[in-house]
N, C-alpha and C positions, 0 to 999 in steps of 0.2 A: 583588213577588219573582219570582213565577213568569214575570212576563213576561221579566224579565231572564234567567233561568235559560234560559226556550226560545230567546231570541235567542241568548244564549251557545252552546248545543247546536247551534243551527242553524248558527253561522258554524263552529264547529269541525268540524261534518259537510262544510261547503263546502270547507274547508281540506284536509281528508282526501280529499275525491273528487278535488279538483285535483290534490293532490299524488300520489296515486294515478296519474292520468291522465298525470302528467308521467314517473313511473317506466315506464308501459306505452309511453309515446312515446320514451323512451330506450332501451327494450328493441328496439322495432321498428327505429328507426335503427340499432341494433347489430347487429342480424340482417342487415341491409342492408350496413352497412359492414366487418364484420369478414371477413378473409380466409377461415378454414377451418372444418370444422365443429365442432370442439371448442370454439373461442372463440365462435361462434354458439349453440352448446348452451348455454354459461353465460350469454349473453345473452337466450335465449329461456325461460330457467327462472327465474332469481334476482330480476332486477327485475321481470318480467311477475307473477310470483307475489305478489311486495309490493304491487306495483302494484293488482291484483285485490283482496288483502285489505285494503288501505287504501281503497279504493272500497266494498267491502263493509260495512267498518266505518262509513263515513260514510252509506250507505244504510240502514244499521239504525239509526244515531242518528235519521236523518230518519223511519224508519218504526216508530220505538220505541212500542210497544202495539198492533201490528198482526200479523196472522195469519202475514204473508208473512217476517217477520223468521227463522222458523225455516228458510225455503227459504233465505235468503242464507248462514246458519250452515252448512247442508248442503253448500252450492256452495261455501264456501270451505275446509270441511274435506276435501271430496273432491279440490279442487285440492291442498292441501297434502299429501295423502297419495299422489297419483300422479304429482305433478311429478317428484320425486325418481325414482321407479322408470323413468319414459319417458326421463329424462335419462341414466341408468344406461344404459339398452337402446340410446340413442341413441350415446352414448359408445364402448361396446364395438362397435358396428357401424360406427362412423367408424374406428375404431382398425383392425378388419381390413380395411376397404376402403383405408385410406390406407397400406398397408405400404410403398408406395414412397418415402414421406417419411421417411426413419429417423431424421433429425433433428428432428423434430417434439415427441419426448419425450425428457428426460434419463434417467429411470429406466424401462426396459421391464419390467414386472410382468407382462405377458401373453404375454412372449415364447416361454415353453414351454409355455403351455396353448392355443395360437392353434388347433391342429388338433384338439383333444380337445374333446368335446362337452360343454354345460353341465350342472353337476349338478342 
């Protein structure tokens, strides 16, 4: 019974790792192919973070019972906490730098705040 469980968990971890690598690959291709900073930012955060989390879950299944599992959990937590903040800062910077392209956004929520310092 434990042999079947061990084999099943091993295959689940393999599938998660490969699926995470596919997400990371699509994110890398999208960063190269997308035309502007805002769409590249989307490709750099969402599929990249999901891919990393899937790879970390697969590695955690492989390393169950080992001391390095906690390090993998910390890496995943740190990535989930910092990726949205970094994407927000990149988006604000891209918005400020690409003012010449007024047709980029449908709603200009930062139009009045552009010259005011951040609070």
